[in-house]
C-alpha positions in Angstrom: 50.1 35.4 -38.6 48.7 38.7 -38.5 45.8 39.4 -36.3 43.5 39.5 -38.8 44.0 35.7 -40.6 43.9 35.0 -36.6 40.6 36.7 -36.5 39.2 34.8 -39.9 40.3 31.0 -37.8 38.3 32.6 -34.9 35.4 33.2 -37.6 35.7 29.6 -39.3 36.5 27.1 -35.8 33.8 30.3 -33.6 31.2 29.0 -37.0 31.1 25.3 -35.7 30.4 25.8 -32.2 26.6 26.6 -32.7 26.0 24.1 -35.0 27.4 21.3 -33.3 26.2 21.9 -30.1 22.3 22.4 -31.3 23.3 18.6 -32.8 24.3 18.0 -29.0 22.7 18.9 -27.1 19.4 18.1 -28.9 17.2 15.0 -28.8 17.2 12.3 -29.5 20.7 11.1 -27.1 20.8 14.9 -26.1 24.0 15.9 -23.4 22.4 18.8 -20.8 24.4 22.5 -22.2 26.1 22.0 -18.8 28.2 19.0 -19.7 28.5 19.9 -22.9 30.2 23.4 -22.0 31.8 21.8 -19.4 33.0 19.4 -22.2 34.3 21.3 -24.4 35.6 23.9 -22.4 37.8 21.4 -20.7 38.9 20.8 -24.3 40.5 24.8 -24.4 41.1 24.5 -20.9 43.7 21.4 -22.2 44.6 23.9 -25.5 45.6 26.7 -24.7 47.7 25.1 -21.9 49.8 23.3 -24.2 49.9 26.5 -26.5 51.5 28.3 -23.2 53.4 25.8 -22.0 54.6 25.2 -25.8 55.2 29.2 -26.5 57.2 29.2 -22.6 55.3 31.8 -21.4 54.6 32.1 -17.4 51.4 31.5 -15.3 53.0 33.3 -12.4 54.2 36.6 -13.9 49.9 36.8 -14.8 48.4 35.8 -11.9 50.7 38.5 -10.0 49.9 41.1 -13.1 48.0 44.1 -11.9 45.7 43.2 -14.6 43.8 40.4 -13.0 41.4 41.5 -12.2 40.8 41.6 -15.2 41.0 38.7 -16.7 39.3 37.2 -13.6 36.1 39.9 -14.8 36.6 38.2 -18.3 36.0 35.0 -16.8 33.0 35.7 -15.2 31.2 37.7 -18.1 32.5 34.7 -20.3 31.4 31.5 -17.5 27.7 33.8 -17.6 27.5 34.1 -21.9 28.9 31.1 -22.7 26.9 28.7 -20.3 23.9 30.6 -21.4 24.4 30.8 -25.3 24.4 26.7 -25.1 21.0 26.5 -23.0 19.7 29.1 -25.7 21.3 26.6 -27.9 19.3 23.3 -26.6 16.0 25.3 -26.6 15.9 27.7 -29.5 17.2 27.6 -33.2 20.5 27.8 -34.7 18.9 30.9 -36.5 17.4 32.5 -34.5 19.5 32.0 -30.9 23.7 32.6 -32.4 22.6 35.9 -34.3 21.2 37.2 -31.6 24.1 36.2 -29.3 26.6 37.2 -32.3 24.8 41.2 -30.9 27.8 41.4 -28.9 30.0 42.1 -32.1 28.6 45.4 -32.3 27.4 46.2 -28.4 31.9 45.1 -27.8 32.6 47.6 -30.5 30.5 49.8 -27.8 31.6 49.7 -25.0 34.9 50.2 -26.5 33.9 53.6 -28.7 32.4 54.9 -24.4 33.7 52.8 -22.2 37.8 53.1 -23.6 37.7 56.6 -25.6 38.2 54.4 -29.5 37.2 56.7 -31.5 33.9 56.3 -33.9 34.4 57.4 -37.1 30.7 56.9 -39.8 31.7 53.7 -41.1 31.8 52.4 -37.5 28.3 53.6 -36.2 26.7 52.4 -39.6 28.6 49.0 -38.9 27.0 48.8 -35.7 23.7 49.9 -36.8 23.9 47.7 -39.9 24.4 44.5 -36.9 21.0 45.3 -35.3 19.4 45.2 -38.0 21.3 42.3 -39.2 20.3 40.8 -36.2 16.2 41.6 -36.0 15.9 40.2 -39.8 17.3 37.4 -39.6 16.0 36.2 -35.8 12.1 38.0 -36.0 9.9 35.5 -37.3 
């Protein structure tokens, strides 16, 4: 599969995370958001390890890579982001929390342009502006 197909699969799967987490972390019988994050991400770790083993990838080579600090930084940011996201879902409506969280797409695009030197086009800039406007429209009561 190409990257677009993988992105669409990611979209479909990740679109269900917020509603499922909202139900799991809401009354009655709610699971604390941190526990829900632990369980959900434990599943991620186990499945990912299975993919690594199945595909024959080497963990050893990656642990000694000069790129490892970037992966560690990403992991720290991911932990903060996911724990915060699940807590927000436990406290607020999916229809507001998910779009605000989804702004990471526009913010990541800006970081790619500013910090990584990726090209900016009128279409990209317009997309970022429209994404911000969309989140504002959906999130504001």
